[in-house]
GUZAZA-983479 format. One record per residue (C-alpha): residue in one letter; x, y, z. Coordinates in nm, 2 decimals, padded with zeros to 4 digits. Example, Ala and Ser with C-alpha at 12.3 -4.5 7.8 and 13.67 -1.06 7.14 Angstrom:
REM GUZAZA-983479
<a, <01.23, -00.45, 00.78>>,
<s, <01.37, -00.11, 00.71>>,
END
This chain:
REM GUZAZA-983479
<m, <02.62, -01.33, 01.21>>,
<g, <02.48, -01.62, 01.01>>,
<c, <02.14, -01.76, 00.92>>,
<q, <01.91, -01.87, 01.19>>,
<n, <01.56, -01.99, 01.25>>,
<v, <01.34, -01.70, 01.35>>,
<v, <01.01, -01.89, 01.39>>,
<g, <01.05, -01.91, 01.77>>,
<d, <01.20, -01.57, 01.82>>,
<a, <00.92, -01.39, 02.02>>,
<p, <01.07, -01.04, 02.03>>,
<l, <01.13, -01.05, 01.65>>,
<n, <00.78, -01.16, 01.58>>,
<a, <00.63, -00.90, 01.82>>,
<n, <00.84, -00.62, 01.65>>,
<l, <00.73, -00.75, 01.31>>,
<n, <00.36, -00.76, 01.40>>,
<a, <00.39, -00.41, 01.55>>,
<q, <00.55, -00.28, 01.23>>,
<i, <00.28, -00.44, 01.01>>,
<a, <00.01, -00.28, 01.23>>,
<k, <00.18, 00.06, 01.20>>,
<y, <00.19, 00.03, 00.82>>,
<k, <-00.18, -00.07, 00.81>>,
<s, <-00.28, 00.23, 01.03>>,
<d, <-00.06, 00.47, 00.82>>,
<l, <-00.22, 00.35, 00.49>>,
<d, <-00.58, 00.33, 00.63>>,
<p, <-00.67, 00.69, 00.50>>,
<l, <-00.56, 00.58, 00.15>>,
<r, <-00.81, 00.30, 00.14>>,
<f, <-01.07, 00.51, -00.04>>,
<y, <-00.97, 00.77, -00.30>>,
<p, <-01.18, 00.96, -00.55>>,
<i, <-01.16, 00.86, -00.92>>,
<v, <-01.17, 01.17, -01.14>>,
<s, <-01.19, 01.14, -01.52>>,
<f, <-01.17, 01.42, -01.77>>,
<g, <-01.21, 01.39, -02.15>>,
<l, <-01.18, 01.63, -02.44>>,
<a, <-01.28, 01.56, -02.80>>,
<y, <-01.26, 01.76, -03.12>>,
<n, <-01.41, 01.66, -03.45>>,
<f, <-01.23, 01.77, -03.77>>,
<p, <-01.48, 01.87, -04.04>>,
<i, <-01.42, 01.63, -04.33>>,
<r, <-01.65, 01.64, -04.64>>,
END
């Protein structure tokens, strides 16, 4: 098995496009996520 040109390989391109579409649909719910921030501060009494 060696290197070969895959530009014209229709089944490979179809499988690749199907996998890309699957990844996009799997990650679609993660497109929007809430940003939560929490802060805490304390002031030391210095004269």
